[in-house]
FILO-414563 format. One record per residue (C-alpha): residue number from 1; residue in one letter; chain; x, z, y. Coordinates in nm, 4 decimals, always signed. Last residue first. Example, Ala and Ser with C-alpha at 12.3 -4.5 7.8 and 13.67 -1.06 7.14 Angstrom:
REM residues 2
+-----+---+---+----------+----------+----------+
!   k ! r ! c !       xx !       zz !       yy !
+-----+---+---+----------+----------+----------+
!   2 ! S ! A !  +1.3670 !  +0.7140 !  -0.1060 !
!   1 ! A ! A !  +1.2300 !  +0.7800 !  -0.4500 !
+-----+---+---+----------+----------+----------+
***
This chain:
REM residues 146
+-----+---+---+----------+----------+----------+
!   k ! r ! c !       xx !       zz !       yy !
+-----+---+---+----------+----------+----------+
! 146 ! L ! A !  +6.4270 !  -7.0962 !  -2.8452 !
! 145 ! N ! A !  +6.2494 !  -6.7712 !  -2.7556 !
! 144 ! L ! A !  +5.9405 !  -6.8609 !  -2.5548 !
! 143 ! Q ! A !  +5.8333 !  -6.6389 !  -2.2675 !
! 142 ! G ! A !  +5.4780 !  -6.5738 !  -2.1325 !
! 141 ! L ! A !  +5.4126 !  -6.2778 !  -2.3500 !
! 140 ! N ! A !  +5.7220 !  -6.1544 !  -2.5209 !
! 139 ! Q ! A !  +5.8199 !  -6.2315 !  -2.8754 !
! 138 ! R ! A !  +5.6527 !  -6.5616 !  -2.9115 !
! 137 ! K ! A !  +5.6949 !  -6.7368 !  -3.2399 !
! 136 ! P ! A !  +5.9104 !  -7.0483 !  -3.2671 !
! 135 ! L ! A !  +5.7423 !  -7.3656 !  -3.3828 !
! 134 ! V ! A !  +5.8426 !  -7.4859 !  -3.7259 !
! 133 ! I ! A !  +5.8791 !  -7.8585 !  -3.7926 !
! 132 ! G ! A !  +5.8607 !  -7.9440 !  -4.1603 !
! 131 ! H ! A !  +5.6506 !  -8.2563 !  -4.1328 !
! 130 ! S ! A !  +5.3427 !  -8.0637 !  -4.2579 !
! 129 ! Q ! A !  +5.4128 !  -7.8024 !  -3.9931 !
! 128 ! L ! A !  +5.3965 !  -8.0658 !  -3.7203 !
! 127 ! E ! A !  +5.0600 !  -8.1854 !  -3.8518 !
! 126 ! M ! A !  +4.9349 !  -7.8262 !  -3.8762 !
! 125 ! C ! A !  +5.0445 !  -7.7597 !  -3.5173 !
! 124 ! L ! A !  +4.8692 !  -8.0791 !  -3.3990 !
! 123 ! S ! A !  +4.5467 !  -7.9811 !  -3.5761 !
! 122 ! I ! A !  +4.5647 !  -7.6342 !  -3.4261 !
! 121 ! I ! A !  +4.6166 !  -7.7854 !  -3.0786 !
! 120 ! S ! A !  +4.3308 !  -8.0312 !  -3.1297 !
! 119 ! D ! A !  +4.1014 !  -7.7539 !  -3.2584 !
! 118 ! I ! A !  +4.1936 !  -7.5415 !  -2.9568 !
! 117 ! E ! A !  +4.1118 !  -7.8327 !  -2.7216 !
! 116 ! N ! A !  +3.7811 !  -7.8958 !  -2.9027 !
! 115 ! Q ! A !  +3.6975 !  -7.5252 !  -2.8826 !
! 114 ! F ! A !  +3.7713 !  -7.5312 !  -2.5083 !
! 113 ! R ! A !  +3.5459 !  -7.8357 !  -2.4597 !
! 112 ! E ! A !  +3.2662 !  -7.6612 !  -2.6550 !
! 111 ! I ! A !  +3.3104 !  -7.3433 !  -2.4520 !
! 110 ! Q ! A !  +3.2905 !  -7.5426 !  -2.1263 !
! 109 ! L ! A !  +2.9771 !  -7.7212 !  -2.2525 !
! 108 ! N ! A !  +2.8217 !  -7.3854 !  -2.3441 !
! 107 ! K ! A !  +2.9095 !  -7.2559 !  -1.9963 !
! 106 ! E ! A !  +2.7379 !  -7.5562 !  -1.8331 !
! 105 ! I ! A !  +2.4272 !  -7.5159 !  -2.0520 !
! 104 ! L ! A !  +2.4111 !  -7.1466 !  -1.9657 !
! 103 ! Q ! A !  +2.4448 !  -7.2211 !  -1.5941 !
! 102 ! E ! A !  +2.1616 !  -7.4733 !  -1.6162 !
! 101 ! K ! A !  +1.9517 !  -7.2239 !  -1.8091 !
! 100 ! Y ! A !  +2.0328 !  -6.9621 !  -1.5456 !
!  99 ! K ! A !  +1.9107 !  -7.1863 !  -1.2628 !
!  98 ! K ! A !  +1.5982 !  -7.2878 !  -1.4530 !
!  97 ! I ! A !  +1.5165 !  -6.9239 !  -1.5199 !
!  96 ! I ! A !  +1.5670 !  -6.8404 !  -1.1520 !
!  95 ! H ! A !  +1.3393 !  -7.1259 !  -1.0424 !
!  94 ! E ! A !  +1.0792 !  -7.0316 !  -1.3018 !
!  93 ! D ! A !  +1.0928 !  -6.6724 !  -1.1822 !
!  92 ! A ! A !  +1.0439 !  -6.7849 !  -0.8205 !
!  91 ! V ! A !  +0.7444 !  -6.9970 !  -0.9222 !
!  90 ! V ! A !  +0.6063 !  -6.7089 !  -1.1259 !
!  89 ! V ! A !  +0.6665 !  -6.4712 !  -0.8341 !
!  88 ! K ! A !  +0.4860 !  -6.7012 !  -0.5896 !
!  87 ! V ! A !  +0.1958 !  -6.7447 !  -0.8314 !
!  86 ! K ! A !  +0.1828 !  -6.3686 !  -0.8795 !
!  85 ! E ! A !  +0.1794 !  -6.3199 !  -0.5017 !
!  84 ! K ! A !  -0.1262 !  -6.5456 !  -0.4748 !
!  83 ! E ! A !  -0.2919 !  -6.3602 !  -0.7633 !
!  82 ! L ! A !  -0.2047 !  -6.0283 !  -0.6007 !
!  81 ! K ! A !  -0.3611 !  -6.1381 !  -0.2696 !
!  80 ! E ! A !  -0.6772 !  -6.2524 !  -0.4488 !
!  79 ! I ! A !  -0.6939 !  -5.9252 !  -0.6412 !
!  78 ! T ! A !  -0.6500 !  -5.7275 !  -0.3186 !
!  77 ! E ! A !  -0.9273 !  -5.9243 !  -0.1478 !
!  76 ! Q ! A !  -1.1543 !  -5.8673 !  -0.4471 !
!  75 ! L ! A !  -1.0710 !  -5.4970 !  -0.4447 !
!  74 ! E ! A !  -1.1473 !  -5.4728 !  -0.0722 !
!  73 ! S ! A !  -1.4838 !  -5.6447 !  -0.1234 !
!  72 ! I ! A !  -1.5683 !  -5.4184 !  -0.4156 !
!  71 ! Q ! A !  -1.4704 !  -5.1150 !  -0.2072 !
!  70 ! N ! A !  -1.6864 !  -5.2310 !  +0.0835 !
!  69 ! K ! A !  -1.9819 !  -5.2911 !  -0.1490 !
!  68 ! H ! A !  -1.9340 !  -4.9447 !  -0.2983 !
!  67 ! S ! A !  -1.9211 !  -4.7859 !  +0.0479 !
!  66 ! R ! A !  -2.2404 !  -4.9644 !  +0.1465 !
!  65 ! E ! A !  -2.4051 !  -4.8497 !  -0.1776 !
!  64 ! M ! A !  -2.2799 !  -4.4941 !  -0.1230 !
!  63 ! N ! A !  -2.4192 !  -4.4909 !  +0.2306 !
!  62 ! E ! A !  -2.7555 !  -4.6179 !  +0.1018 !
!  61 ! V ! A !  -2.7529 !  -4.3518 !  -0.1681 !
!  60 ! R ! A !  -2.6710 !  -4.0850 !  +0.0888 !
!  59 ! Q ! A !  -2.9539 !  -4.2006 !  +0.3153 !
!  58 ! Q ! A !  -3.1984 !  -4.1908 !  +0.0231 !
!  57 ! I ! A !  -3.0751 !  -3.8465 !  -0.0725 !
!  56 ! T ! A !  -3.1414 !  -3.7201 !  +0.2796 !
!  55 ! K ! A !  -3.4842 !  -3.8820 !  +0.2847 !
!  54 ! Y ! A !  -3.5707 !  -3.7338 !  -0.0544 !
!  53 ! Q ! A !  -3.4391 !  -3.3953 !  +0.0518 !
!  52 ! H ! A !  -3.6745 !  -3.3932 !  +0.3526 !
!  51 ! V ! A !  -3.9670 !  -3.4977 !  +0.1360 !
!  50 ! S ! A !  -3.8811 !  -3.2429 !  -0.1329 !
!  49 ! P ! A !  -3.8095 !  -2.9692 !  +0.1191 !
!  48 ! P ! A !  -4.1698 !  -2.9614 !  +0.2379 !
!  47 ! Q ! A !  -4.2040 !  -3.0808 !  +0.5922 !
!  46 ! Q ! A !  -4.1399 !  -2.8191 !  +0.8598 !
!  45 ! A ! A !  -3.8863 !  -3.0263 !  +1.0510 !
!  44 ! A ! A !  -4.1247 !  -3.3212 !  +1.0554 !
!  43 ! A ! A !  -4.4045 !  -3.0964 !  +1.1776 !
!  42 ! E ! A !  -4.1834 !  -2.9603 !  +1.4547 !
!  41 ! E ! A !  -4.0834 !  -3.3118 !  +1.5604 !
!  40 ! L ! A !  -4.4490 !  -3.4209 !  +1.5545 !
!  39 ! E ! A !  -4.5532 !  -3.1141 !  +1.7561 !
!  38 ! R ! A !  -4.2896 !  -3.1955 !  +2.0164 !
!  37 ! G ! A !  -4.4098 !  -3.5559 !  +2.0394 !
!  36 ! L ! A !  -4.7715 !  -3.4361 !  +2.0589 !
!  35 ! K ! A !  -4.6831 !  -3.2093 !  +2.3540 !
!  34 ! T ! A !  -4.4999 !  -3.4933 !  +2.5328 !
!  33 ! I ! A !  -4.7952 !  -3.7276 !  +2.4712 !
!  32 ! Q ! A !  -5.0377 !  -3.4590 !  +2.5956 !
!  31 ! E ! A !  -4.8314 !  -3.4029 !  +2.9106 !
!  30 ! V ! A !  -4.8185 !  -3.7777 !  +2.9752 !
!  29 ! L ! A !  -5.1973 !  -3.7954 !  +2.9220 !
!  28 ! T ! A !  -5.2595 !  -3.5093 !  +3.1669 !
!  27 ! K ! A !  -5.0375 !  -3.6739 !  +3.4291 !
!  26 ! E ! A !  -5.2170 !  -4.0050 !  +3.3784 !
!  25 ! K ! A !  -5.5563 !  -3.8314 !  +3.4101 !
!  24 ! N ! A !  -5.4395 !  -3.6628 !  +3.7327 !
!  23 ! R ! A !  -5.3115 !  -3.9936 !  +3.8684 !
!  22 ! L ! A !  -5.6461 !  -4.1573 !  +3.7766 !
!  21 ! T ! A !  -5.8383 !  -3.8811 !  +3.9602 !
!  20 ! Q ! A !  -5.6135 !  -3.9248 !  +4.2649 !
!  19 ! A ! A !  -5.6787 !  -4.3003 !  +4.2593 !
!  18 ! E ! A !  -6.0540 !  -4.2364 !  +4.2302 !
!  17 ! S ! A !  -6.0413 !  -4.0020 !  +4.5314 !
!  16 ! Q ! A !  -5.8412 !  -4.2554 !  +4.7309 !
!  15 ! L ! A !  -6.0935 !  -4.5244 !  +4.6387 !
!  14 ! K ! A !  -6.3822 !  -4.3037 !  +4.7581 !
!  13 ! P ! A !  -6.1955 !  -4.2169 !  +5.0766 !
!  12 ! L ! A !  -6.1304 !  -4.5905 !  +5.1371 !
!  11 ! Q ! A !  -6.4869 !  -4.7098 !  +5.0770 !
!  10 ! A ! A !  -6.5889 !  -4.6367 !  +5.4351 !
!   9 ! A ! A !  -6.2795 !  -4.8174 !  +5.5635 !
!   8 ! Q ! A !  -6.3706 !  -5.1186 !  +5.3519 !
!   7 ! D ! A !  -6.7201 !  -5.1220 !  +5.4971 !
!   6 ! S ! A !  -6.5736 !  -5.0881 !  +5.8494 !
!   5 ! Y ! A !  -6.3417 !  -5.3790 !  +5.7804 !
!   4 ! H ! A !  -6.6309 !  -5.6007 !  +5.6686 !
!   3 ! S ! A !  -6.8359 !  -5.4901 !  +5.9643 !
!   2 ! V ! A !  -6.5501 !  -5.5921 !  +6.1893 !
!   1 ! Q ! A !  -6.5401 !  -5.9325 !  +6.0271 !
+-----+---+---+----------+----------+----------+
***
């Protein structure tokens, strides 16, 4: 077992050297990735205007489409609300119309009864007149002169 540990101890500097080499390679790779990321950003910024404009226009179109869909949705909701309100108004209007029709019918009946009373009074006056009875005329409102 001691020989096993001594062999491992002998390999330790070699393993430490390899670990250091791997750390250095990792550091170099991270630096290269960072550098390539910067170069990619610079290249993207330096793209011809047509590609950059295309992307900008594409984003605007997508925003406009979303906005349009939202407006359509809002309009549909508004239309549904208005239709519900219209039904309520129509029902209320029908109720009011029915109420006024009933009042109109009642007033017409009152007028008809009044006309019948007037006709009866006129008929009675004509009957009295045919028998030679003359009713005195009013001189002042509310007072009869006998």
